[in-house]
Every structure is written in C-alpha cells, then in structure tokens.
N, C-alpha and C positions, 0 to 999 in steps of 0.2 A: 741310142745312137749318139755319137759325140756331137756336142754343139746344140742338141735339142734340150729345150726346157721341159722338165717334167713337172706338171702341176700336181700339187698336193691338196687334198681336201682340207677345208678350214676346220680348226678345232671347234668343238661345240662350246658355246658360251651360255652359262647358266644365268637366266635373267629373273629368277624368282626364288623365294624361300621354299624349302620343302615343308611338308605338313608337320614333320617332327620339329623342325626349327621354329615354326609358328607356334606350336604348342608350348615349346620351351619359353619363348618370349612372353606368351600369355601368362604362364605360370609365374614367371619372374615378376611381371607387372602386378599380378594378384598378390604375391607375397609382399612386395613393396607397399602396395595399397593397404594391406592388413596391418603392416607395421606403421605406416605414415598417418593413416586417418585417426587412430586413437591419440597419437602424439599431437596432431594438429588440433583435435578437439580439446585436448588437455591444455594446450597453449592458449586457445581461444577462450576457454572457460576461465583460466587464470587472468587473462587480459580483461575479461568482462567483470570479474570479481574486483580487480584493482580499480577499474573504472567506476564501479558502483561504490566502492569505499571512498574514492576521491570525490564523487558527487555528494555523498552524505556529509563528508567532512567539510566540503565547500559550502553546502547549504547551512549547516549548523554554524559554521564560522561567520557566514554572512548575517545570520540572525543575531548573533552576539554583537557583531560590529554595529548593526542597526540600533540595537538596544544601548550600547555604550555611547553612541552619538546622540541619543535622545535624552529627554529630560522629563521631569514630572512622573506621570504614570504611564508613559508611552512605551510599555514593555514591547519587546519583539519576540517572535517565535518562529521556529521551523515547523511547518504544519505538513503532515503526510497525507497524500490523497491517492486514490486509485480510480482508474477509469478503464473499462475494457477497450482494447484496441491500442491505447497509448501506454498503459501500464502505470507504474508507480512514479509519482512526481512529488517534489517537495517545494512548497511555496513559503516564502518569507513574508510574514504578516506582522501588523502592528496594532496595538490597542488604541481604539479611538473613542471609547466611551462605555457607558453602562446602560442597560435597560432592565426594566422590571418584567420578568417573564413568568407567566402562569404555568405551573407544573400540573397539568391535568392528571387527576387521579391521586395526586400526592396530598392535595388539600392545603397547599401553602404557596405563597409567592416568594420569589427569590430574585435578587439583583444579579444579572449575568453580565460579565464583561464582554465587549464586542471587539473582534479583531477583523481587519481587512487586509488584503494583499497590499504590499508596498509597491506603488506604481513605479515602473521603470527598472525594477530588479528582475533578474533572470529567474525563470522557473526551472528548477533542477530536475532532470529526468534520469531515472535509473535505466540501465540497459534492458532490452526486451527480455522478459522471462524472469527477471529478478524481483523479489518481493522483500518487504520490510515489515516487521511487527514491533510493537512497543510493549513493554512489560507493565501490566496492571496488577497492583498488589491485591492480595486477598481482600474481598469486601468492596473493591472498587466498582465491579460490575453490579448494577442495581436496576431499579425500575425506571431509570432516567438515561443511563449511559450503557450502551451495548445490551439493552434489554431485548426481550422477545416481543415483537409487535403482536398486537391483538386486534380483533375486530376486522374491519374492512381492509386494513392495511397488512394483515397477516400474510396473505399471499403464499401460503404453504410454508411459512417461516417456522424456525424452531430455535431452541437454545443452541448456541455454537460453542460455548465455553463451559467448563466445569464450574460449579458454583461453590466448591469447597476448597479452592486453592487459588493462588495467583495465576494469571494467564498471560500469554503473548497474544495480543489482539491485533487483528488485521484492519487496515483503514477501510472501513465499510462506507465509503462516500458515494458509491454508485448504486447502492442497494435500495432504490426507491423508485416510485413511479415518476418518471421525468415529466409527465404531462400534467402533474398536479402542483398547484401553487402551495397547497398545505399538505405536508406529508406526515404530520404528527411525530416529528423527531426521529425519522428512520435513518438519518445520516449521522455517523459518528466516526471519530478518529482520535489521534493522539498528537501531541506537540512537545517539542523541547523549547522551553520558555526562558528568556533572560530578562533580568531587571534593568529598567531604564537608568542610564547614568553610570551604573557600575559594570554592567555586562555580566553580572553574576547569575549563574543558572538557578532558576526557581526550583524549589523542592517538588518532587513528584506528588501526584494526588491533588487534593483540593477540589473545589467545585468546578465542573466543566464550564468552558467558556463557549461563546458563539463565534464561529468563524464564517464570514461571508464567502460563499463559493457558488457562483451563479450556475444554475442548471441550464443545459443547452436548449431545451425546448421552449418555444414561445407560447405553448398552449396555456390557456386560462389567464394569461397576462392581461387580456382585455377586460377581465373582471375587476382588475385592480384599478384601472383608470378608463373612464368612458368619455372624457373630454380633455381638451388641450390644457386646461388650467391645472389639471392634476396628473398630466402625463409624466411628470418628474418622478412619480412613484415607481415607474417601471425601471427596474435595474437593467434590463436589456437595452434600454435607450439612454442610459447614463453615460456621460463622457468621462466621469471620474467616479469609481466605486466608493472612494473615500468620502467625497463630497456628498454622494447620495446617502451613504450610511449616516453621516453627521446630521443631514437634514431629517432623515427618518427618526433619528433619536431625539431631535429637538423641536420638530414642528408642532406647535400647540394645537393645530387643527386636526391632528391625527388622534383617533381614539386609541386606547391601549389595545383593543382588539385588532385594529388596523395595524398597529405597530408589531404585534406578535405575528400577524400573517405575513408581513413584509420582511422582518428581520429577526423574529423570534426563533426559538428552537423548532417550532412546528413548520416553519417556512421551508419550501423546497429549495431556496437559495442559501441556506445556511447548513453548517455542520457543527455538531457538538464535539468539542475536543477537550481532553484532560492532559495534564502535564505528566511526562515520563522522563526518566533519565537513563533507561536501558533500552537498547535497540538490538534486534536480531535480523540479519540479512541472509538471504538464501535463495537458491533457484527454486521456483515453484514446482518445476517438474521433478526435482529430486525429492521434495516432500511428498508429492503424489506417489511416486514410485515406492518410497519407503512404506507407505500405507497400503500398497497394493492397489492403487487407484490410477486413473488417468486424469490429466488436467482437462477441465471442461473446455471444449473448443470455443464456446461463446464468451465465457468469462475470462478465460486464460488463467483460472485459479481452481482451487478445489471446491469453490462455491458452485451450486447447481444453477442451471438455467436451461430453458428450452426456447425454441424459435417463437412460440406463441407468446411467451412472456416478453420477448424483445419487441414483437410487433405491437404489444399493448403499451409499450413505453417502459416497462419494468426491466431494467438491465439484467437483473438476476435476483432470485429470492434470497432471503436471509436464512439460508440453510446450506449445509455441506452436501456434497454428493454422498450417496450411500456407500458403505454402511456407517459413515460417521454421523449421519443424521439420527437424532433421537437416541443417542447412546453416549452417556458420559464416559464410559470406559473407553470407547473408541475415540472420543474427543480428546481424552487425556493423552492419547498417542501423539497427537499433534504437538502438545506441550513437551512431551518427553523427547521427541525427535529434535525439536528446536534446542532444548537444553543439552543435547549431545548424549542421550542415553540410547542404548539398544531398545528395540521395541519388544524385547523379551526380558524376563526377570521382573523384580519389583522396584527397581530404581533406588535401592538403598545400599547397594554394594559397589565398590569401585570396579569390580569385574563386569558390571553392567554398562560401563562406559563404552561408547562406540569407538571403534578404532579410528575412523575418520568422521568427525562430526559434520553433519550436513549444513549447519548454519554457522555464521560468524557472529559472535556477540560483541557489543560495544557498550561502553558506559560514557556518559558525558560528565566530566568532573565539574564540581561547583564553580571553581574559579578559573577554568580554562575553557576557551571557546572552541574546542576541537573534540572529536570523538577519539576514544582510546580503546583499542582492541583488548579484550580480556580473555583469559583462558576459560574454557568451559568449567562450570562449577564442579569441584571434586567431591563435594558432600552435599547431597540434596535429596530430600524425601519428597517425591512428587505428590504422593497421595495426601500428605499432610500440609502441602503448600509451604514448606519451610524453605526460606531463602538462606544461602550461606552467608 
C-alpha cells in the first residue's frame, strides 16, 4: 500500500572466525615460529659469544694493566675459575710472596709463588653455559697438577686427560670436598700471567703457583683457631685477603705444617695454577652434544655428579660422565672437538676438519695485553700431540 513502510529483515552479521580461518591462522603462526625461533637462537648465541669474548679480553687486559703498573716481583695474572651455579669466572690476581711447600709423595720441597685476588677489581663472569679451557703442553700434567686423586680423596675420580699428548684443561676449582680444610691439592686451574713493570706475558709452563681462592664452607675452620689471639688465621674472617696471606707467609709463630694447611697446595682455600697462552672458548652444551652426551644438571658440565655427592659437600667428582670415564680414546674426542676436528677419521687429513668448529681459539701475544682470535690449526696430529 502506498505510504506504508515495509520492514526488511536485518542482514546477518558474522561475529567470529570460521574453523577453517582459525586453522589457517594457527598454521601461519606455526610457520612463522619455525622460521623465527632458530633465527632468534642464532642471534642470541652470537650475542653471547661476543659477550664472552669481550669478557675474556677485558679480564686479560686488566691483568696486564695491573702488572704494568706494578714493580719488583708483583706479577699479575688472569686466573680462571669455575663454580656450579655461577659458571666460569676470571679473577685478576697479584703475586704477594713465596712459600715452601711440601710435595707429598714426590720427596722434595719446592718454593711456590703465592697469588691473591686484587681487591677492588671486578670479577669477570662469562655468560651462562659458556666454558673456557687452557692448553697444557705435553708433559705438563703430572703427579702434582691435574693429577688423579688417590686414597680417601679419590671419590670415584679418574684420569680426565690423555697422557700422551697436549691437552685442553678445564678449571677444576670446584672439584673437592668443600667441608675439608685440607684437600690434598685437588683444586687446579690455569692462568695468563704478566711480568711486573713491563706487562709482558710470561711464557707458558713453569712450576704451578698457589692462588688463594676461599672455599665457601665454614666447616673445620674452628680447628684452625680455638681462641681469639689466633683468630686471624681464619681467612673467612679476614677483612683483607692480601693482608691475611702476607701474615701467613711471614708470621714466625706458624710452623711449616700450619702454613701448608692454611695457604699451601693442600689447603681447601687455594688452587694450583700454571701459565698458559692459548685459550679455547665454547658452549658446554655443544661439546656434550658432539660427544653424544648430556650436560650434567648438577655440575653444568660434562663432569659427573650426583645429589649424594653434593649433600656430602663434594660438588662433583674428578671424572667425566660415561663413556668418557676411564677411556683415553673417548677422552681424546674432547681434545679433537676443541681443536676443530670431526670426531671421525684419524685427525691427520685436512678433510677431517669440522665444517663449523665448536670452539673458538685464542692466543695471548707476548707483548700485547689482549687476546687474539686464531684460525683452527690446519695441520695437527692429535694422536702424537704435535702442535702446529
């Protein structure tokens, strides 16, 4: 009828996605994730590597600067430490004196230099999961440095390095019973050392030195001092580690036995360190994967540990996870991987080189206080321990 308004039904308004549209969105997101995550991980890994390299360079440079500014025999060194939970750190230390140290089982006494952390300087920390090793020439590992513990301190330990070649050694500074004041020399590591006054890098090798590195536990410290007059002997109560070390080295009232227990190689508050000039930096996870292993969740490394050991105070045993343990052929795979060889072949042919080396090698030049990245060696016979 004319003039009447005819009402029309409202058009249907779609207020949600269809199932097919949702599936398409999910697939697109999944594809983008597949593409983006590896790229992000690669970027993060590169950033961590750059950070780790910068940390090493800064620590070594700081040690050289400290040495150049010192005089007399006050050499300085970048000392490498490892602790489960916090990872690899680098501490700048300085020589404060010498002590006569009895080498049990060797049948001779030897004067060992003593280093302490330089107070007020930064402790340099590598990113989580990154490790560093130092190169020890063939014959460096002996019955004093990186030896296999025996007797009560063995704790299931074994040889960790081949005995017929040079090795890349790990800073084994947490591999001891933290509750013991005397650990019989179970802590060992390496250092990059510079000459006082000149800042010139010292040659690798030589006799290992003592580095003061206080253990975290307070157990057995009451045995050191039972009265106030001798309370100064306790490093955990010292306001200055440097002054404490100087007094231990010079106090005429201390017997040589007391001195060795406090600051000698067998003390739980010291680490035995030897000079190196070659370093290898790598992600511990990559090393484990290349060997077909998993990083131990307690140690954060390829070293073995179980919860019972931790509860007893021993952070982890001086042995690798299986099958590296008790097999020199397996142990050599660690060295081969660090050097950049494939884990197949005999390591004598250029075709045995890995397409992407897992570690980055550095050398510290004699007259320059910085680390220099070097190419993986292109000729190296691992089995014979020949260096290029």
